C-alpha positions in Angstrom: 213.5 212.8 149.6 211.4 212.5 152.8 207.9 214.1 152.6 208.4 216.7 155.1 206.3 219.4 154.0 203.2 218.5 155.9 205.0 219.0 159.1 204.8 220.9 162.5 203.4 224.1 164.1 205.4 226.3 166.3 204.7 228.9 169.2 207.5 231.0 170.7 207.0 233.1 173.9 209.4 235.8 175.0 210.4 236.1 178.6 208.4 239.3 179.1 205.4 237.9 177.3 205.4 234.8 179.6 203.7 234.5 183.1 207.0 233.7 185.0 209.9 235.3 182.9 210.5 232.0 181.0 211.5 231.9 177.5 209.5 229.3 175.8 209.9 227.6 172.6 207.4 224.9 171.4 206.8 222.8 168.3 204.6 219.8 167.2 206.5 217.3 165.2 204.2 215.8 162.7 204.8 213.4 160.0 203.3 212.3 156.7 201.9 208.9 158.0 200.2 208.3 161.5 203.3 206.8 163.1 207.1 207.3 163.0 208.6 206.0 166.3 210.3 208.5 168.4 212.5 208.2 171.4 213.6 210.7 174.1 217.4 210.4 175.1 220.3 212.1 176.7 223.6 212.2 174.8 226.3 212.5 177.1 229.1 215.0 176.8 232.4 213.6 174.9 235.4 214.4 173.2 236.4 213.0 169.9 239.0 214.4 167.5 238.4 214.4 163.7 234.9 213.7 164.2 232.7 213.7 161.1 228.9 213.4 160.8 227.5 211.6 157.8 223.7 212.2 157.0 221.8 208.9 156.5 219.4 210.8 154.2 221.6 213.2 152.1 225.1 211.8 152.5 226.4 215.2 153.5 229.7 214.8 155.5 230.1 217.6 158.1 233.4 217.7 160.3 232.5 218.6 163.9 234.3 220.1 166.8 236.2 217.8 169.2 234.0 218.6 172.2 230.5 217.9 172.2 228.1 219.1 175.1 225.6 216.9 176.8 222.2 217.4 175.3 218.5 216.0 175.2 217.0 214.8 171.9 214.1 212.9 170.1 215.5 210.9 167.5 213.6 208.9 165.1 214.1 205.1 165.0 213.0 204.5 161.5 212.6 206.6 158.2 212.2 205.1 154.7 215.0 207.4 153.1 217.6 206.5 155.8 220.7 204.4 154.8 220.6 201.8 157.9 224.5 201.3 157.4 225.2 205.0 157.8 222.4 205.6 160.6 224.0 203.1 163.1 226.6 205.5 163.8 224.8 208.8 162.9 221.5 209.8 164.7 218.7 211.3 162.5 216.1 213.6 162.9 216.8 214.4 166.6 214.2 217.3 166.3 214.6 219.2 169.5 216.6 219.4 172.8 218.6 221.4 175.4 222.2 221.2 176.0 224.2 221.7 179.2 224.7 225.2 178.7 220.8 225.6 178.8 220.6 226.4 175.1 217.7 225.0 173.4 216.9 224.2 169.5 213.9 222.8 167.7 214.3 221.7 164.2 212.5 222.1 161.9 209.3 223.8 161.0 208.8 222.8 157.4 208.2 225.9 155.0 207.7 226.6 151.4 209.6 229.0 149.3 208.3 230.1 145.8 209.5 228.8 142.8 211.1 232.3 141.6 213.4 232.4 144.6 214.2 228.8 144.5 215.1 229.1 140.8 218.0 231.4 141.4 219.0 229.8 144.8 218.1 225.9 143.9 217.8 223.3 146.8 220.9 221.1 147.3 220.5 217.4 147.1 223.2 216.3 149.3 223.0 219.4 152.0 222.2 220.0 155.6 218.5 219.1 156.1 216.3 218.4 159.0 217.6 214.8 159.7 221.0 216.4 160.6 220.6 219.9 162.0 220.0 219.3 165.8 222.9 216.7 165.7 225.5 219.0 164.1 224.4 222.3 165.9 223.0 221.7 169.4 226.1 219.9 171.0 228.4 222.9 169.9 226.7 225.9 171.0 226.8 228.1 174.2 224.0 230.5 173.2 220.9 231.0 170.9 222.6 233.6 168.8 225.7 231.1 168.4 223.2 228.5 167.1 222.0 230.8 164.6 225.7 231.7 163.5 226.6 227.9 163.3 223.6 226.8 161.3 224.0 229.7 158.9 227.5 228.9 158.2 226.7 225.3 157.8 224.0 226.1 155.2 226.0 228.5 153.3 228.9 226.0 153.0 227.0 222.7 152.3 223.5 224.1 151.1 220.2 222.5 152.2 217.6 220.5 150.3 214.7 221.9 152.1 213.1 225.3 153.4 212.8 225.2 157.1 212.2 227.3 160.2 214.4 226.5 163.2 214.0 227.9 166.8 216.9 228.7 169.1 216.6 230.0 172.8 218.6 230.6 176.0 217.3 232.4 179.1 217.4 235.8 177.6 216.9 235.2 173.8 214.8 233.7 171.3 215.7 233.4 167.6 213.8 232.1 164.7 215.8 231.1 161.7 214.5 230.6 158.2 216.4 228.8 155.5 214.6 230.1 152.2 216.7 228.4 149.3 219.7 226.3 148.8 222.2 228.6 150.7 220.0 231.9 151.6 218.7 232.4 155.3 217.4 235.1 157.7 216.8 235.0 161.5 214.9 237.3 163.7 215.2 237.8 167.5 211.6 237.4 169.0 211.0 240.6 171.1 211.0 239.9 174.8 207.3 241.3 175.2 206.0 239.3 172.2 205.0 235.7 171.1 205.3 234.4 167.5 203.3 231.7 165.6 204.8 229.5 163.0 202.8 227.3 160.7 204.4 225.8 157.5 205.3 228.9 155.6 207.9 231.6 155.5 206.9 233.6 158.6 209.6 236.3 158.9 208.3 239.6 157.5 210.2 243.0 157.5 213.8 242.6 157.7 216.0 245.5 159.1 219.5 245.4 157.9 220.7 248.2 160.0 219.5 246.1 163.1 222.2 243.7 164.0 220.8 243.1 167.4 217.6 241.7 166.1 218.4 240.3 162.6 221.0 238.1 161.1 221.1 236.9 157.6 223.2 235.1 154.8 226.5 236.9 153.5 225.1 238.2 150.2 221.0 237.9 150.8 220.4 241.6 150.1 222.6 241.8 146.8 221.2 238.4 145.7 217.5 239.7 146.1 218.4 242.9 144.3 220.5 241.1 141.4 217.5 238.6 140.6 214.6 241.1 141.0 213.1 239.0 143.6 211.5 242.0 145.7 208.1 242.9 144.6 208.1 246.0 146.8 211.3 247.8 146.5 212.1 250.2 149.4 211.0 247.5 151.9 212.3 243.8 152.7 209.4 241.4 153.5 210.7 238.1 153.6 207.4 236.5 153.5 206.5 238.5 150.1 210.0 237.9 148.6 210.6 234.1 149.2 207.1 232.8 150.5 204.3 231.4 148.8 200.6 232.8 148.7 198.5 230.1 147.2 195.4 228.1 148.0 197.5 225.6 150.0 198.6 228.4 152.2 194.9 229.8 153.0 193.6 226.2 153.9 196.8 224.5 155.4 198.9 227.4 156.9 197.1 230.8 157.8 194.2 228.9 159.6 196.7 227.6 162.2 198.1 231.0 162.9 194.8 232.7 163.0 193.6 230.5 165.6 196.6 231.3 167.7 196.0 235.0 167.4 192.2 234.4 168.2 193.5 232.5 171.5 196.1 235.1 172.4 195.3 238.5 170.6 191.5 238.6 170.1 191.2 242.0 169.2 193.7 241.6 166.4 191.8 238.4 165.2 188.6 240.6 164.8 190.1 241.9 161.9 191.4 238.8 160.4 189.9 235.5 158.9 191.5 231.9 158.8 192.4 232.6 155.2 193.8 236.1 155.7 197.4 236.3 154.0 198.6 239.0 156.3 198.6 237.6 159.7 201.4 238.9 161.6 204.3 236.7 162.6 205.2 238.4 166.0 202.4 239.6 168.2 201.6 241.0 171.8 199.3 238.9 173.7 196.3 240.1 175.9 197.7 238.6 179.0 200.9 236.9 180.0 201.2 233.5 178.5 201.9 230.0 180.2 203.1 226.7 179.4 199.4 225.5 179.6 198.8 228.2 176.8 201.4 226.6 174.6 200.0 223.1 175.4 196.3 224.3 174.4 197.4 225.8 171.1 199.6 222.7 170.2 196.8 220.4 170.9 193.9 222.4 169.4 191.6 221.7 166.5 189.8 225.0 166.4 187.6 224.3 169.4 184.8 226.8 169.9 184.7 227.8 166.2 182.7 226.5 163.3 185.8 225.0 162.1 186.4 222.2 164.8 186.6 218.9 162.5 185.3 217.0 165.4 181.8 218.5 164.5 182.1 218.4 160.8 181.8 215.6 158.4 185.0 216.8 156.6 187.6 219.1 157.8 187.6 222.7 156.3 191.0 223.5 157.4 194.2 221.6 158.6 193.9 221.4 162.5 197.2 222.1 164.7 196.9 218.9 166.6 196.5 216.1 163.9 196.5 212.1 164.1 199.9 212.5 162.5 201.7 213.9 165.3 204.6 212.1 166.7 206.0 214.1 169.5 205.2 217.7 170.8 207.9 219.5 172.9 207.6 222.8 175.2 211.0 223.9 176.1 210.8 226.3 179.1 214.0 228.1 180.3 213.2 229.7 183.5 214.7 232.8 185.1 213.3 232.4 188.6 215.3 229.6 189.9 219.1 228.7 189.7 220.5 227.8 186.2 221.3 224.4 187.4 217.8 223.2 187.4 216.1 226.1 185.4 215.1 224.3 182.2 212.0 221.9 181.8 211.2 220.1 178.6 207.6 219.3 178.5 207.0 216.2 176.0 203.8 214.7 174.7 203.7 211.9 172.3 200.7 210.5 170.2 197.8 212.7 169.3 198.2 215.7 171.5 194.6 216.3 171.9 194.8 213.2 174.3 198.2 213.0 175.4 199.5 214.9 178.5 202.7 216.9 178.5 205.2 215.1 180.7 207.9 217.6 182.4 211.6 216.4 182.3 214.2 218.5 184.0 217.2 218.5 181.3 220.1 218.5 183.7 219.8 214.6 183.8 222.0 211.6 183.1 219.2 209.4 181.4 215.6 209.3 180.5 212.8 206.7 181.5 213.4 203.2 180.1 210.0 203.5 178.1 211.2 206.5 176.4 214.3 204.9 175.3 212.7 202.3 172.9 210.4 202.7 169.9 210.6 200.4 167.0 208.9 200.6 163.6 208.3 196.8 163.4 207.9 195.8 167.0 204.8 197.2 168.7 205.1 197.0 172.4 203.5 198.9 175.5 206.9 199.2 177.0 207.5 202.0 174.7 206.1 205.5 175.6 205.6 206.1 172.0 203.5 203.2 171.2 201.7 203.6 174.4 200.3 207.1 173.7 199.8 205.9 169.9 197.6 203.2 171.6 195.7 205.6 173.5 195.1 207.7 170.4 193.8 204.5 168.4 191.2 203.7 171.4 189.7 207.2 171.9 189.7 207.8 167.9 187.0 205.1 167.7 184.5 207.4 169.5 186.0 210.7 170.5 182.6 212.1 171.6 182.0 209.3 173.9 185.4 209.4 175.5 186.1 213.2 175.4 185.0 213.8 179.0 187.2 211.0 180.1 190.1 212.1 178.2 189.8 215.8 179.3 189.7 214.8 183.0 192.8 212.6 182.6 194.7 215.5 181.0 193.7 217.8 183.4 194.7 215.7 186.4 198.0 214.8 184.9 198.7 218.5 184.2 197.9 219.2 188.0 200.2 216.6 188.9 202.9 217.7 186.6 202.8 221.4 187.9 203.1 220.1 191.5 206.0 217.7 190.6 208.0 220.7 189.0 207.4 222.7 192.1 208.4 219.9 194.5 211.5 219.3 192.6 212.6 222.9 192.6 211.8 222.9 196.5 214.1 219.9 197.1 216.8 221.0 194.8 217.4 224.2 196.5 219.2 222.5 199.6 221.2 220.1 197.3 225.1 220.3 196.6 226.0 220.6 193.0 227.4 217.0 192.7 223.9 215.7 194.2 221.7 217.5 191.8 222.1 215.7 188.7 221.2 212.4 190.1 218.3 213.9 192.0 216.7 215.8 188.8 217.1 212.3 186.8 215.4 210.4 189.5 212.6 213.0 190.0 211.9 213.4 186.2 211.8 209.5 185.9 209.4 209.1 188.9 207.1 211.8 187.5 207.1 210.4 184.2 206.5 206.8 185.6 203.5 208.1 187.6 202.0 209.5 184.3 202.8 206.3 182.3 200.7 204.4 185.2 197.8 206.8 184.8 197.9 206.4 181.2 197.8 202.6 181.3 194.7 202.9 183.7 193.0 205.0 181.1 194.0 202.7 178.3 192.6 199.8 180.3 189.3 201.4 180.9 189.0 202.1 177.1 189.7 198.5 176.3 187.1 197.2 178.6 184.6 199.6 177.3 185.7 198.5 173.4 185.0 194.8 174.4 181.2 195.2 174.8 180.0 194.8 171.3 176.4 195.6 170.1 176.7 193.2 167.4 177.7 190.1 169.2 176.0 190.6 172.7 173.7 187.9 173.9 
């Protein structure tokens, strides 16, 4: 089974908590090694009867609806556990995207369920795991809530071999779904005026079974917990306490990442917490309206301006949020202040997110740039966006402090350019007919990406030239 337990950090921002009324779901996809090649693709809408998806890792076979909506995705091109023969016709680890109904999904935030809970609801070897979730859910849903329902039914029927957190969003709602055993799950709607932080743990806290507007759960969850005496605090239903873990790993691996987010966005609450606090809230109010840039800063962060910043230490004390094992990071912004046909922007970074800019892609597009469509485990090429950004990381890692100012300036200029391009595209899109829009958004997104690629190559060139000066062999 894939070593998935080291992966990911998420931030979710409700529409009244964001500066412009957007719903935002965002996550880093990390891996257990420094590179796991990723692409960024558009899957076209299609109709196919008797469609069956077969997981290349677990072998589970899932019948699918006839019609599949168009969607974006970030599939892996390699994994040691994947069966190549099956993978040829069955995508895997597509991770995140947006479909043509403007519904977003990010899967998954790996989590830990305690041994007692899993003892009564064991994980399923041939179940619906991270590798297949986006593929079997996102093309077939028309709302965030429909995503929760579909995934929940699949897990109850086929089981899962992992504990995971999954985010769904549409223009009005954000839902966070947690699978907590082989067949049990809970989902919570994030309040509009709040944000949520999700490291690799069970994050949902108090579940209200009377509140069907804001909570959903597996068919027999309440009876299951009662039957097996899993609730340490009867009279309440705190999922984190019932199913979560609370060990040394959490205090050094998970809670510090949540603490840093609280410190950034809710500093008064953070005053009462430490990086190892076990009671950090999942859902919070920020001290200001949050932006895409706030999400970017958090996902690329490494405890800056604290004594825990690993760039100032001989050995890291806590696991940073932005790490060298990062593969891609996505921020999906569903806007409510522009027409639906061009309202969704998927901001995508690859490589080490402390160094890489987030590139904006409108999701109502026909294709992605050519360099985002290729990434091979065994063939390194700078024609691949994935390998280009990994090259940037490899060069900066040789002397971060020496290159920090250069990289920060590069990222800031790319962010300015990206924001300008989104605004420019919005303005031009206003005057277009529906039949013109998709081609325009495709070209605009590719042009934006190509410009940032060119800027990245210029920075890489400067780094290579500087690296060629050798103090040991100069003469």
